[in-house]
All heavy atoms as TSV, in Angstrom:
chain	resi	resn	atom	element	x	y	z
A	1	MET	N	N	128.678	86.487	86.788
A	1	MET	CA	C	129.659	85.414	86.720
A	1	MET	C	C	130.797	85.872	85.813
A	1	MET	O	O	130.570	86.473	84.777
A	1	MET	CB	C	129.011	84.149	86.176
A	1	MET	CG	C	129.996	82.987	86.130
A	1	MET	SD	S	129.325	81.492	85.395
A	1	MET	CE	C	128.380	80.840	86.756
A	2	THR	N	N	132.038	85.577	86.197
A	2	THR	CA	C	133.193	85.979	85.401
A	2	THR	C	C	133.725	84.811	84.595
A	2	THR	O	O	133.629	83.660	85.002
A	2	THR	CB	C	134.327	86.533	86.296
A	2	THR	OG1	O	134.715	85.507	87.189
A	2	THR	CG2	C	133.886	87.759	87.063
A	3	ASP	N	N	134.312	85.122	83.454
A	3	ASP	CA	C	134.927	84.103	82.604
A	3	ASP	C	C	136.355	83.911	83.066
A	3	ASP	O	O	137.167	84.813	82.980
A	3	ASP	CB	C	134.880	84.548	81.146
A	3	ASP	CG	C	135.550	83.554	80.213
A	3	ASP	OD1	O	135.782	82.411	80.634
A	3	ASP	OD2	O	135.823	83.925	79.060
A	4	GLN	N	N	136.671	82.728	83.577
A	4	GLN	CA	C	138.000	82.458	84.091
A	4	GLN	C	C	138.824	81.614	83.139
A	4	GLN	O	O	139.853	81.068	83.505
A	4	GLN	CB	C	137.908	81.766	85.445
A	4	GLN	CG	C	137.269	82.649	86.485
A	4	GLN	CD	C	137.204	81.966	87.838
A	4	GLN	OE1	O	137.582	80.818	87.997
A	4	GLN	NE2	N	136.720	82.687	88.827
A	5	SER	N	N	138.416	81.535	81.873
A	5	SER	CA	C	139.122	80.682	80.925
A	5	SER	C	C	140.517	81.195	80.610
A	5	SER	O	O	141.349	80.437	80.126
A	5	SER	CB	C	138.310	80.539	79.639
A	5	SER	OG	O	138.135	81.806	79.040
A	6	ASN	N	N	140.793	82.470	80.874
A	6	ASN	CA	C	142.117	83.022	80.609
A	6	ASN	C	C	142.940	83.219	81.871
A	6	ASN	O	O	144.000	83.812	81.824
A	6	ASN	CB	C	141.987	84.361	79.871
A	6	ASN	CG	C	141.438	84.170	78.468
A	6	ASN	OD1	O	141.715	83.173	77.824
A	6	ASN	ND2	N	140.643	85.117	78.014
A	7	SER	N	N	142.454	82.722	82.997
A	7	SER	CA	C	143.185	82.915	84.243
A	7	SER	C	C	144.412	82.014	84.278
A	7	SER	O	O	144.416	80.922	83.707
A	7	SER	CB	C	142.284	82.618	85.440
A	7	SER	OG	O	142.028	81.237	85.507
A	8	PRO	N	N	145.482	82.461	84.940
A	8	PRO	CA	C	146.704	81.647	85.022
A	8	PRO	C	C	146.463	80.262	85.624
A	8	PRO	O	O	147.039	79.286	85.182
A	8	PRO	CB	C	147.628	82.472	85.917
A	8	PRO	CG	C	147.122	83.862	85.809
A	8	PRO	CD	C	145.636	83.739	85.594
A	9	GLY	N	N	145.606	80.156	86.611
A	9	GLY	CA	C	145.312	78.866	87.220
A	9	GLY	C	C	144.679	77.906	86.224
A	9	GLY	O	O	144.990	76.717	86.201
A	10	HIS	N	N	143.808	78.439	85.400
A	10	HIS	CA	C	143.165	77.621	84.368
A	10	HIS	C	C	144.208	77.086	83.407
A	10	HIS	O	O	144.172	75.909	83.046
A	10	HIS	CB	C	142.125	78.451	83.614
A	10	HIS	CG	C	141.516	77.727	82.462
A	10	HIS	ND1	N	140.496	76.820	82.616
A	10	HIS	CD2	C	141.788	77.764	81.143
A	10	HIS	CE1	C	140.178	76.326	81.435
A	10	HIS	NE2	N	140.935	76.890	80.523
A	11	ASP	N	N	145.141	77.918	82.984
A	11	ASP	CA	C	146.190	77.489	82.060
A	11	ASP	C	C	147.039	76.380	82.675
A	11	ASP	O	O	147.329	75.388	82.006
A	11	ASP	CB	C	147.092	78.663	81.671
A	11	ASP	CG	C	146.372	79.682	80.800
A	11	ASP	OD1	O	145.314	79.352	80.216
A	11	ASP	OD2	O	146.869	80.808	80.709
A	12	ARG	N	N	147.460	76.546	83.914
A	12	ARG	CA	C	148.282	75.532	84.583
A	12	ARG	C	C	147.525	74.222	84.712
A	12	ARG	O	O	148.069	73.147	84.466
A	12	ARG	CB	C	148.747	76.024	85.947
A	12	ARG	CG	C	149.894	77.019	85.873
A	12	ARG	CD	C	150.516	77.240	87.227
A	12	ARG	NE	N	149.564	77.702	88.233
A	12	ARG	CZ	C	149.304	78.971	88.489
A	12	ARG	NH1	N	149.930	79.924	87.842
A	12	ARG	NH2	N	148.451	79.302	89.419
A	13	ASP	N	N	146.255	74.322	85.093
A	13	ASP	CA	C	145.436	73.112	85.236
A	13	ASP	C	C	145.308	72.398	83.902
A	13	ASP	O	O	145.441	71.174	83.830
A	13	ASP	CB	C	144.043	73.457	85.768
A	13	ASP	CG	C	144.052	73.944	87.200
A	13	ASP	OD1	O	145.080	73.747	87.899
A	13	ASP	OD2	O	143.037	74.530	87.619
A	14	TYR	N	N	145.030	73.154	82.857
A	14	TYR	CA	C	144.879	72.568	81.525
A	14	TYR	C	C	146.171	71.904	81.068
A	14	TYR	O	O	146.161	70.756	80.616
A	14	TYR	CB	C	144.457	73.639	80.516
A	14	TYR	CG	C	144.464	73.126	79.098
A	14	TYR	CD1	C	143.420	72.330	78.634
A	14	TYR	CD2	C	145.531	73.396	78.243
A	14	TYR	CE1	C	143.430	71.825	77.339
A	14	TYR	CE2	C	145.553	72.899	76.953
A	14	TYR	CZ	C	144.499	72.115	76.500
A	14	TYR	OH	O	144.530	71.614	75.230
A	15	LEU	N	N	147.284	72.619	81.184
A	15	LEU	CA	C	148.563	72.079	80.730
A	15	LEU	C	C	148.956	70.836	81.511
A	15	LEU	O	O	149.427	69.849	80.939
A	15	LEU	CB	C	149.657	73.145	80.832
A	15	LEU	CG	C	149.493	74.350	79.900
A	15	LEU	CD1	C	150.512	75.424	80.255
A	15	LEU	CD2	C	149.603	73.941	78.448
A	16	ALA	N	N	148.753	70.853	82.814
A	16	ALA	CA	C	149.078	69.691	83.644
A	16	ALA	C	C	148.190	68.500	83.286
A	16	ALA	O	O	148.660	67.358	83.209
A	16	ALA	CB	C	148.940	70.040	85.124
A	17	ARG	N	N	146.902	68.771	83.064
A	17	ARG	CA	C	145.982	67.696	82.697
A	17	ARG	C	C	146.364	67.094	81.343
A	17	ARG	O	O	146.412	65.870	81.182
A	17	ARG	CB	C	144.547	68.220	82.662
A	17	ARG	CG	C	143.521	67.150	82.337
A	17	ARG	CD	C	142.092	67.660	82.470
A	17	ARG	NE	N	141.806	68.731	81.529
A	17	ARG	CZ	C	141.612	70.018	81.875
A	17	ARG	NH1	N	141.657	70.385	83.136
A	17	ARG	NH2	N	141.365	70.934	80.963
A	18	ARG	N	N	146.679	67.937	80.358
A	18	ARG	CA	C	147.046	67.440	79.032
A	18	ARG	C	C	148.363	66.672	79.077
A	18	ARG	O	O	148.508	65.654	78.410
A	18	ARG	CB	C	147.127	68.601	78.037
A	18	ARG	CG	C	145.782	69.210	77.715
A	18	ARG	CD	C	144.843	68.216	77.032
A	18	ARG	NE	N	145.412	67.864	75.735
A	18	ARG	CZ	C	145.554	66.609	75.277
A	18	ARG	NH1	N	145.124	65.589	75.992
A	18	ARG	NH2	N	146.109	66.382	74.113
A	19	GLU	N	N	149.322	67.141	79.883
A	19	GLU	CA	C	150.586	66.404	80.021
A	19	GLU	C	C	150.319	65.004	80.569
A	19	GLU	O	O	150.820	64.006	80.039
A	19	GLU	CB	C	151.560	67.142	80.924
A	19	GLU	CG	C	152.864	66.379	81.105
A	19	GLU	CD	C	153.774	66.939	82.173
A	19	GLU	OE1	O	153.409	67.921	82.842
A	19	GLU	OE2	O	154.866	66.369	82.339
A	20	ALA	N	N	149.516	64.925	81.616
A	20	ALA	CA	C	149.202	63.630	82.219
A	20	ALA	C	C	148.459	62.725	81.236
A	20	ALA	O	O	148.736	61.516	81.167
A	20	ALA	CB	C	148.364	63.838	83.485
A	21	GLN	N	N	147.541	63.290	80.466
A	21	GLN	CA	C	146.806	62.494	79.491
A	21	GLN	C	C	147.742	61.936	78.417
A	21	GLN	O	O	147.614	60.772	78.023
A	21	GLN	CB	C	145.713	63.341	78.832
A	21	GLN	CG	C	144.566	63.658	79.760
A	21	GLN	CD	C	143.617	64.693	79.178
A	21	GLN	OE1	O	143.965	65.455	78.271
A	21	GLN	NE2	N	142.398	64.726	79.715
A	22	GLU	N	N	148.668	62.751	77.950
A	22	GLU	CA	C	149.599	62.295	76.921
A	22	GLU	C	C	150.559	61.240	77.472
A	22	GLU	O	O	150.899	60.280	76.784
A	22	GLU	CB	C	150.365	63.461	76.310
A	22	GLU	CG	C	149.509	64.380	75.463
A	22	GLU	CD	C	148.864	63.695	74.266
A	22	GLU	OE1	O	149.375	62.662	73.783
A	22	GLU	OE2	O	147.834	64.201	73.798
A	23	ARG	N	N	150.986	61.398	78.714
A	23	ARG	CA	C	151.871	60.390	79.312
A	23	ARG	C	C	151.130	59.061	79.478
A	23	ARG	O	O	151.697	57.992	79.232
A	23	ARG	CB	C	152.425	60.878	80.641
A	23	ARG	CG	C	153.336	62.098	80.454
A	23	ARG	CD	C	154.461	62.177	81.407
A	23	ARG	NE	N	155.162	63.453	81.257
A	23	ARG	CZ	C	156.107	63.689	80.364
A	23	ARG	NH1	N	156.472	62.754	79.522
A	23	ARG	NH2	N	156.700	64.876	80.296
A	24	ALA	N	N	149.868	59.132	79.871
A	24	ALA	CA	C	149.067	57.909	79.994
A	24	ALA	C	C	148.870	57.264	78.621
A	24	ALA	O	O	148.964	56.035	78.480
A	24	ALA	CB	C	147.717	58.220	80.638
A	25	ALA	N	N	148.612	58.077	77.606
A	25	ALA	CA	C	148.439	57.545	76.255
A	25	ALA	C	C	149.733	56.893	75.778
A	25	ALA	O	O	149.700	55.851	75.115
A	25	ALA	CB	C	148.007	58.658	75.301
A	26	ALA	N	N	150.869	57.481	76.118
A	26	ALA	CA	C	152.157	56.900	75.732
A	26	ALA	C	C	152.357	55.537	76.384
A	26	ALA	O	O	152.834	54.599	75.743
A	26	ALA	CB	C	153.298	57.847	76.109
A	27	GLU	N	N	151.975	55.435	77.640
A	27	GLU	CA	C	152.122	54.164	78.354
A	27	GLU	C	C	151.283	53.053	77.730
A	27	GLU	O	O	151.671	51.882	77.780
A	27	GLU	CB	C	151.710	54.325	79.820
A	27	GLU	CG	C	152.705	55.079	80.658
A	27	GLU	CD	C	152.260	55.172	82.118
A	27	GLU	OE1	O	151.469	54.307	82.559
A	27	GLU	OE2	O	152.691	56.110	82.799
A	28	HIS	N	N	150.141	53.423	77.172
A	28	HIS	CA	C	149.218	52.425	76.643
A	28	HIS	C	C	149.314	52.243	75.128
A	28	HIS	O	O	148.622	51.384	74.581
A	28	HIS	CB	C	147.783	52.789	77.031
A	28	HIS	CG	C	147.555	52.731	78.508
A	28	HIS	ND1	N	147.638	53.845	79.312
A	28	HIS	CD2	C	147.301	51.691	79.326
A	28	HIS	CE1	C	147.415	53.483	80.560
A	28	HIS	NE2	N	147.215	52.182	80.606
A	29	ALA	N	N	150.140	53.019	74.479
A	29	ALA	CA	C	150.244	52.924	73.025
A	29	ALA	C	C	151.001	51.659	72.629
A	29	ALA	O	O	152.129	51.444	73.066
A	29	ALA	CB	C	150.956	54.158	72.475
A	30	PRO	N	N	150.388	50.819	71.809
A	30	PRO	CA	C	151.055	49.586	71.394
A	30	PRO	C	C	152.136	49.827	70.336
A	30	PRO	O	O	153.064	49.040	70.219
A	30	PRO	CB	C	149.920	48.731	70.828
A	30	PRO	CG	C	148.890	49.715	70.400
A	30	PRO	CD	C	149.021	50.888	71.324
A	31	ASP	N	N	152.010	50.916	69.613
A	31	ASP	CA	C	152.941	51.218	68.523
A	31	ASP	C	C	154.059	52.136	69.021
A	31	ASP	O	O	153.780	53.179	69.621
A	31	ASP	CB	C	152.180	51.894	67.381
A	31	ASP	CG	C	153.068	52.227	66.215
A	31	ASP	OD1	O	153.603	51.296	65.582
A	31	ASP	OD2	O	153.235	53.437	65.944
A	32	PRO	N	N	155.320	51.788	68.792
A	32	PRO	CA	C	156.438	52.620	69.255
A	32	PRO	C	C	156.401	54.049	68.706
A	32	PRO	O	O	156.720	54.995	69.424
A	32	PRO	CB	C	157.678	51.886	68.767
A	32	PRO	CG	C	157.247	50.477	68.580
A	32	PRO	CD	C	155.806	50.542	68.191
A	33	ALA	N	N	155.982	54.218	67.463
A	33	ALA	CA	C	155.909	55.570	66.887
A	33	ALA	C	C	154.837	56.399	67.593
A	33	ALA	O	O	155.040	57.584	67.874
A	33	ALA	CB	C	155.633	55.506	65.390
A	34	ALA	N	N	153.700	55.779	67.877
A	34	ALA	CA	C	152.640	56.482	68.600
A	34	ALA	C	C	153.095	56.823	70.010
A	34	ALA	O	O	152.817	57.920	70.517
A	34	ALA	CB	C	151.373	55.627	68.639
A	35	ARG	N	N	153.808	55.896	70.641
A	35	ARG	CA	C	154.327	56.135	71.991
A	35	ARG	C	C	155.237	57.361	71.998
A	35	ARG	O	O	155.113	58.246	72.851
A	35	ARG	CB	C	155.073	54.897	72.486
A	35	ARG	CG	C	155.435	54.951	73.948
A	35	ARG	CD	C	156.084	53.663	74.435
A	35	ARG	NE	N	155.315	52.491	74.034
A	35	ARG	CZ	C	155.772	51.518	73.251
A	35	ARG	NH1	N	157.010	51.549	72.792
A	35	ARG	NH2	N	155.008	50.491	72.938
A	36	ARG	N	N	156.147	57.421	71.032
A	36	ARG	CA	C	157.068	58.568	70.953
A	36	ARG	C	C	156.310	59.868	70.700
A	36	ARG	O	O	156.636	60.902	71.286
A	36	ARG	CB	C	158.111	58.339	69.860
A	36	ARG	CG	C	159.209	57.375	70.275
A	36	ARG	CD	C	160.367	57.368	69.297
A	36	ARG	NE	N	159.954	56.999	67.939
A	36	ARG	CZ	C	159.831	55.755	67.490
A	36	ARG	NH1	N	160.096	54.741	68.284
A	36	ARG	NH2	N	159.460	55.532	66.236
A	37	ALA	N	N	155.296	59.810	69.850
A	37	ALA	CA	C	154.509	61.016	69.563
A	37	ALA	C	C	153.816	61.524	70.828
A	37	ALA	O	O	153.822	62.727	71.106
A	37	ALA	CB	C	153.490	60.728	68.465
A	38	HIS	N	N	153.230	60.611	71.588
A	38	HIS	CA	C	152.573	61.011	72.842
A	38	HIS	C	C	153.589	61.555	73.840
A	38	HIS	O	O	153.314	62.533	74.546
A	38	HIS	CB	C	151.806	59.836	73.446
A	38	HIS	CG	C	150.545	59.509	72.726
A	38	HIS	ND1	N	149.475	60.375	72.626
A	38	HIS	CD2	C	150.172	58.386	72.054
A	38	HIS	CE1	C	148.501	59.807	71.938
A	38	HIS	NE2	N	148.908	58.594	71.573
A	39	GLU	N	N	154.759	60.946	73.907
A	39	GLU	CA	C	155.800	61.439	74.806
A	39	GLU	C	C	156.257	62.840	74.406
A	39	GLU	O	O	156.482	63.700	75.266
A	39	GLU	CB	C	156.980	60.471	74.823
A	39	GLU	CG	C	156.680	59.168	75.539
A	39	GLU	CD	C	157.757	58.110	75.349
A	39	GLU	OE1	O	158.672	58.306	74.520
A	39	GLU	OE2	O	157.677	57.072	76.034
A	40	MET	N	N	156.390	63.068	73.104
A	40	MET	CA	C	156.796	64.395	72.626
A	40	MET	C	C	155.746	65.440	72.980
A	40	MET	O	O	156.084	66.544	73.425
A	40	MET	CB	C	157.039	64.368	71.115
A	40	MET	CG	C	158.322	63.666	70.731
A	40	MET	SD	S	158.554	63.463	68.937
A	40	MET	CE	C	158.211	65.100	68.325
A	41	LEU	N	N	154.475	65.094	72.794
A	41	LEU	CA	C	153.408	66.032	73.164
A	41	LEU	C	C	153.423	66.305	74.662
A	41	LEU	O	O	153.273	67.456	75.093
A	41	LEU	CB	C	152.047	65.482	72.733
A	41	LEU	CG	C	151.750	65.552	71.243
A	41	LEU	CD1	C	150.513	64.741	70.913
A	41	LEU	CD2	C	151.598	66.991	70.800
A	42	ALA	N	N	153.607	65.269	75.461
A	42	ALA	CA	C	153.660	65.446	76.911
A	42	ALA	C	C	154.817	66.360	77.291
A	42	ALA	O	O	154.662	67.250	78.146
A	42	ALA	CB	C	153.800	64.092	77.603
A	43	ASP	N	N	155.964	66.172	76.655
A	43	ASP	CA	C	157.120	67.029	76.936
A	43	ASP	C	C	156.837	68.483	76.576
A	43	ASP	O	O	157.234	69.399	77.294
A	43	ASP	CB	C	158.357	66.535	76.181
A	43	ASP	CG	C	158.895	65.224	76.728
A	43	ASP	OD1	O	158.519	64.832	77.859
A	43	ASP	OD2	O	159.686	64.579	76.015
A	44	ARG	N	N	156.135	68.694	75.486
A	44	ARG	CA	C	155.802	70.072	75.086
A	44	ARG	C	C	154.852	70.724	76.075
A	44	ARG	O	O	154.989	71.898	76.392
A	44	ARG	CB	C	155.214	70.086	73.681
A	44	ARG	CG	C	156.264	69.799	72.634
A	44	ARG	CD	C	155.713	69.913	71.260
A	44	ARG	NE	N	156.738	69.580	70.283
A	44	ARG	CZ	C	156.505	69.421	69.005
A	44	ARG	NH1	N	155.280	69.567	68.534
A	44	ARG	NH2	N	157.480	69.122	68.180
A	45	TYR	N	N	153.872	69.964	76.553
A	45	TYR	CA	C	152.987	70.511	77.587
A	45	TYR	C	C	153.780	70.831	78.844
A	45	TYR	O	O	153.570	71.874	79.470
A	45	TYR	CB	C	151.844	69.546	77.901
A	45	TYR	CG	C	150.743	69.569	76.875
A	45	TYR	CD1	C	150.472	68.457	76.095
A	45	TYR	CD2	C	149.968	70.712	76.673
A	45	TYR	CE1	C	149.466	68.475	75.139
A	45	TYR	CE2	C	148.962	70.735	75.726
A	45	TYR	CZ	C	148.709	69.620	74.962
A	45	TYR	OH	O	147.712	69.647	74.024
A	46	ALA	N	N	154.706	69.963	79.212
A	46	ALA	CA	C	155.527	70.191	80.408
A	46	ALA	C	C	156.380	71.444	80.237
A	46	ALA	O	O	156.541	72.225	81.180
A	46	ALA	CB	C	156.406	68.979	80.679
A	47	GLU	N	N	156.926	71.650	79.048
A	47	GLU	CA	C	157.735	72.851	78.788
A	47	GLU	C	C	156.895	74.109	78.927
A	47	GLU	O	O	157.359	75.118	79.472
A	47	GLU	CB	C	158.337	72.788	77.385
A	47	GLU	CG	C	159.462	71.798	77.249
A	47	GLU	CD	C	159.912	71.634	75.802
A	47	GLU	OE1	O	159.575	72.501	74.969
A	47	GLU	OE2	O	160.592	70.642	75.513
A	48	ARG	N	N	155.673	74.074	78.418
A	48	ARG	CA	C	154.788	75.232	78.525
A	48	ARG	C	C	154.360	75.466	79.970
A	48	ARG	O	O	154.112	76.597	80.381
A	48	ARG	CB	C	153.560	75.048	77.644
A	48	ARG	CG	C	153.888	75.132	76.166
A	48	ARG	CD	C	152.667	74.965	75.323
A	48	ARG	NE	N	151.716	76.049	75.580
A	48	ARG	CZ	C	150.453	76.031	75.171
A	48	ARG	NH1	N	149.986	74.996	74.512
A	48	ARG	NH2	N	149.652	77.045	75.428
A	49	LEU	N	N	154.287	74.397	80.747
A	49	LEU	CA	C	153.856	74.507	82.136
A	49	LEU	C	C	154.962	75.079	83.009
A	49	LEU	O	O	154.719	75.849	83.920
A	49	LEU	CB	C	153.455	73.125	82.651
A	49	LEU	CG	C	152.908	73.008	84.058
A	49	LEU	CD1	C	151.664	73.892	84.208
A	49	LEU	CD2	C	152.554	71.571	84.351
A	50	ARG	N	N	156.211	74.724	82.721
A	50	ARG	CA	C	157.341	75.134	83.549
A	50	ARG	C	C	157.427	76.648	83.783
A	50	ARG	O	O	157.508	77.058	84.924
A	50	ARG	CB	C	158.650	74.625	82.925
A	50	ARG	CG	C	159.545	74.005	83.943
A	50	ARG	CD	C	160.744	73.323	83.332
A	50	ARG	NE	N	160.398	71.945	82.968
A	50	ARG	CZ	C	160.561	71.418	81.774
A	50	ARG	NH1	N	161.061	72.118	80.792
A	50	ARG	NH2	N	160.224	70.172	81.544
A	51	PRO	N	N	157.377	77.494	82.763
A	51	PRO	CA	C	157.466	78.936	83.012
A	51	PRO	C	C	156.278	79.484	83.816
A	51	PRO	O	O	156.388	80.511	84.446
A	51	PRO	CB	C	157.475	79.564	81.629
A	51	PRO	CG	C	157.795	78.468	80.684
A	51	PRO	CD	C	157.376	77.191	81.343
A	52	ALA	N	N	155.152	78.788	83.768
A	52	ALA	CA	C	153.971	79.257	84.477
A	52	ALA	C	C	154.049	78.970	85.965
A	52	ALA	O	O	153.283	79.492	86.744
A	52	ALA	CB	C	152.722	78.609	83.882
A	53	MET	N	N	154.986	78.116	86.369
A	53	MET	CA	C	155.101	77.748	87.778
A	53	MET	C	C	155.934	78.807	88.518
A	53	MET	O	O	156.893	79.335	87.969
A	53	MET	CB	C	155.751	76.382	87.915
A	53	MET	CG	C	154.923	75.266	87.305
A	53	MET	SD	S	155.750	73.680	87.337
A	53	MET	CE	C	155.737	73.341	89.091
A	54	PRO	N	N	155.564	79.110	89.760
A	54	PRO	CA	C	156.356	80.061	90.541
A	54	PRO	C	C	157.743	79.495	90.843
A	54	PRO	O	O	157.913	78.289	90.968
A	54	PRO	CB	C	155.558	80.247	91.822
A	54	PRO	CG	C	154.641	79.083	91.891
A	54	PRO	CD	C	154.440	78.576	90.490
A	55	PRO	N	N	158.748	80.379	90.967
A	55	PRO	CA	C	160.107	79.905	91.273
A	55	PRO	C	C	160.166	79.213	92.629
A	55	PRO	O	O	159.444	79.578	93.558
A	55	PRO	CB	C	160.957	81.176	91.298
A	55	PRO	CG	C	160.043	82.308	91.033
A	55	PRO	CD	C	158.654	81.799	90.824
A	56	VAL	N	N	161.008	78.215	92.734
A	56	VAL	CA	C	161.186	77.472	93.984
A	56	VAL	C	C	162.251	78.150	94.809
A	56	VAL	O	O	163.312	78.509	94.304
A	56	VAL	CB	C	161.581	76.004	93.679
A	56	VAL	CG1	C	161.856	75.259	94.959
A	56	VAL	CG2	C	160.508	75.315	92.865
A	57	GLY	N	N	162.000	78.293	96.083
A	57	GLY	CA	C	163.025	78.826	96.977
A	57	GLY	C	C	162.706	80.142	97.418
A	57	GLY	O	O	162.802	81.016	97.957
């Protein structure tokens, strides 16, 4: 069995999952400061995910 924890697909899946989790947490956060913090984390995950995606076109 091979360890796929460092594979590019694993990284994209992880980053996409964490972005979605942070966006969901932001939607449900009752405190505006917590909401902004979750949004900032989601944006950072999205930024890290963007270069990992193949170019469009």
